[in-house]
C-alpha positions as CSV (number, residue, x, y, z in Angstrom):
1,M,-10.5,-37.1,3.5
2,S,-12.1,-38.4,0.6
3,R,-14.2,-36.3,-1.6
4,D,-18.0,-36.0,-1.4
5,V,-19.3,-38.7,-4.0
6,N,-22.7,-38.1,-3.4
7,A,-22.9,-33.7,-4.1
8,Q,-25.8,-31.8,-5.2
9,K,-25.6,-30.5,-8.3
10,S,-27.9,-28.0,-9.9
11,V,-27.9,-24.8,-12.4
12,K,-28.1,-21.7,-11.4
13,E,-28.2,-17.6,-12.8
14,L,-26.1,-15.4,-11.4
15,G,-25.7,-11.7,-11.9
16,E,-22.5,-9.5,-12.6
17,V,-19.9,-10.4,-10.1
18,K,-17.3,-8.2,-9.4
19,L,-14.0,-9.6,-7.9
20,V,-10.9,-7.8,-6.4
21,G,-7.6,-10.0,-5.9
22,I,-4.7,-11.7,-7.2
23,R,-4.2,-13.2,-10.9
24,V,-2.3,-16.5,-11.0
25,V,-0.6,-17.2,-14.1
26,C,1.8,-19.8,-13.8
27,A,2.5,-23.4,-15.8
28,E,-0.6,-25.8,-16.1
29,E,1.1,-28.0,-13.4
30,K,1.8,-25.5,-11.0
31,Y,-1.5,-23.8,-10.8
32,I,-2.2,-26.9,-7.7
33,E,1.0,-24.9,-5.8
34,E,0.6,-21.1,-6.7
35,I,-3.4,-21.0,-6.6
36,P,-2.9,-22.2,-2.3
37,K,-0.3,-19.9,-2.0
38,A,-2.2,-17.0,-4.0
39,A,-5.0,-17.6,-1.1
40,K,-2.9,-17.3,1.9
41,I,-1.8,-13.8,0.6
42,L,-5.2,-12.7,-0.1
43,K,-6.3,-13.4,3.3
44,E,-3.4,-11.8,4.9
45,R,-4.6,-8.5,2.7
46,T,-8.4,-9.2,2.7
47,N,-8.6,-5.7,5.1
48,E,-6.7,-3.7,2.3
49,I,-9.5,-4.0,-0.1
50,K,-12.7,-1.7,0.2
51,N,-16.3,-2.7,-0.2
52,V,-15.3,-6.6,0.8
53,L,-19.1,-8.5,0.6
54,F,-19.7,-12.0,2.3
55,S,-16.9,-11.4,5.0
56,G,-14.1,-12.0,2.9
57,Q,-15.0,-14.8,1.0
58,Q,-12.8,-16.4,-1.0
59,V,-14.0,-16.5,-5.2
60,G,-12.1,-18.3,-7.8
61,A,-12.2,-17.6,-11.6
62,F,-11.3,-18.8,-15.0
63,I,-12.1,-19.6,-18.5
64,V,-11.5,-22.8,-19.3
65,E,-10.8,-21.5,-23.7
66,E,-9.7,-17.9,-23.5
67,S,-9.1,-16.0,-26.2
68,S,-6.7,-13.5,-25.4
69,P,-4.0,-13.0,-23.4
70,E,-5.7,-10.5,-20.6
71,E,-7.6,-13.6,-19.5
72,D,-4.9,-16.5,-19.5
73,G,-4.8,-17.5,-15.7
74,Y,-6.7,-17.9,-12.4
75,W,-8.2,-15.0,-9.9
76,V,-8.4,-15.6,-6.4
77,C,-10.3,-12.8,-5.5
78,V,-13.2,-11.4,-2.9
79,Q,-15.9,-10.4,-3.9
80,V,-17.1,-6.4,-4.2
81,D,-20.1,-4.2,-4.7
82,E,-17.7,-1.4,-6.1
83,Y,-14.5,-1.2,-7.2
84,K,-12.3,1.4,-5.2
85,D,-9.3,2.1,-4.0
86,I,-7.8,-1.0,-5.4
87,P,-4.6,-2.5,-4.2
88,E,-1.6,-1.0,-6.8
89,D,-0.6,-5.0,-7.0
90,M,-4.2,-6.2,-7.4
91,S,-6.7,-7.3,-10.1
92,T,-10.5,-6.5,-10.8
93,L,-12.4,-8.5,-12.8
94,T,-16.1,-7.9,-13.8
95,V,-17.8,-11.0,-14.6
96,P,-20.9,-10.8,-16.6
97,P,-24.0,-12.4,-15.6
98,H,-24.6,-16.0,-16.6
99,Q,-25.9,-18.9,-16.1
100,Y,-24.1,-21.9,-14.5
101,A,-24.0,-26.1,-13.5
102,T,-23.1,-26.2,-10.2
103,I,-21.4,-29.1,-7.6
104,L,-20.2,-28.4,-4.5
105,H,-16.6,-30.0,-3.6
106,N,-15.6,-31.2,-0.5
107,G,-12.2,-32.8,0.0
108,P,-8.6,-32.2,-0.8
109,N,-7.9,-29.8,-3.9
110,Y,-5.9,-31.9,-5.8
111,Q,-9.4,-34.1,-6.1
112,I,-11.3,-30.9,-7.5
113,K,-10.7,-32.2,-11.2
114,S,-12.9,-35.1,-10.2
115,S,-15.9,-33.0,-9.0
116,Y,-15.7,-31.0,-12.6
117,E,-15.6,-34.3,-14.1
118,E,-18.4,-34.9,-12.6
119,L,-20.6,-32.0,-13.0
120,H,-20.0,-32.5,-16.9
121,Q,-21.1,-35.8,-17.1
122,W,-23.9,-34.4,-15.6
123,I,-24.4,-31.5,-18.0
124,A,-23.9,-33.8,-20.7
125,I,-26.7,-35.9,-19.4
126,Q,-29.1,-32.6,-18.4
127,G,-28.8,-32.1,-22.3
128,L,-26.8,-28.8,-21.2
129,K,-23.7,-27.2,-22.9
130,R,-20.6,-26.6,-21.2
131,S,-19.4,-22.6,-22.3
132,N,-15.4,-23.0,-22.5
133,K,-15.1,-18.8,-23.3
134,S,-16.7,-18.0,-20.5
135,W,-16.2,-17.2,-16.6
136,N,-16.0,-20.5,-14.0
137,L,-15.8,-19.7,-10.8
138,E,-15.3,-21.3,-7.7
139,F,-17.1,-20.0,-4.8
140,Y,-14.6,-21.1,-1.2
141,L,-17.7,-21.4,1.8
142,R,-14.6,-22.3,4.3
143,D,-11.5,-21.3,4.9
144,N,-9.3,-23.1,2.3
145,Q,-6.1,-22.6,3.7
146,N,-5.6,-26.0,3.9
147,P,-5.7,-28.0,0.3
148,D,-6.7,-31.1,1.8
149,N,-9.7,-30.0,2.9
150,V,-11.2,-27.6,0.9
151,R,-15.4,-26.7,0.5
152,V,-16.4,-25.0,-2.8
153,E,-19.3,-24.6,-4.6
154,L,-17.9,-24.9,-8.0
155,F,-20.0,-22.6,-11.2
156,D,-19.2,-23.8,-14.7
157,S,-20.1,-21.8,-17.6
158,I,-23.5,-23.4,-19.5
159,I,-24.8,-21.9,-22.4
160,D,-28.7,-20.7,-22.3
């Protein structure tokens, strides 16, 4: 499946986002394999998480240049409206309100990097600046169990 090359790009503001899910920490080249595994586990276990919003839509979160070991990795999560009775082997993550440049990726997960490159070029053309020390979010718009066909809105942090 080919990637949607005419994806709309925009700037969006998000309020605080509360997430519960699985933190993946591995070698850089392994994320492309490990994130879909974590997503599958989370899908099977979403019913264990209380106060889930948006019918269990999965959200990925990461910081490009983490400043501490606690920020290292990639979180595969669902959004909640409040934290309650978190499963012991899951993590919580609160992403503060922020401004993002966004693009819709529609295609194989291994091509997400190309969508980010396209978005980064657009950010520069718009005279905006990326915030590499803030949380980036990926909102999966449908069941992402098939890594050859993902539909995800990428939220890349920008400086106000």
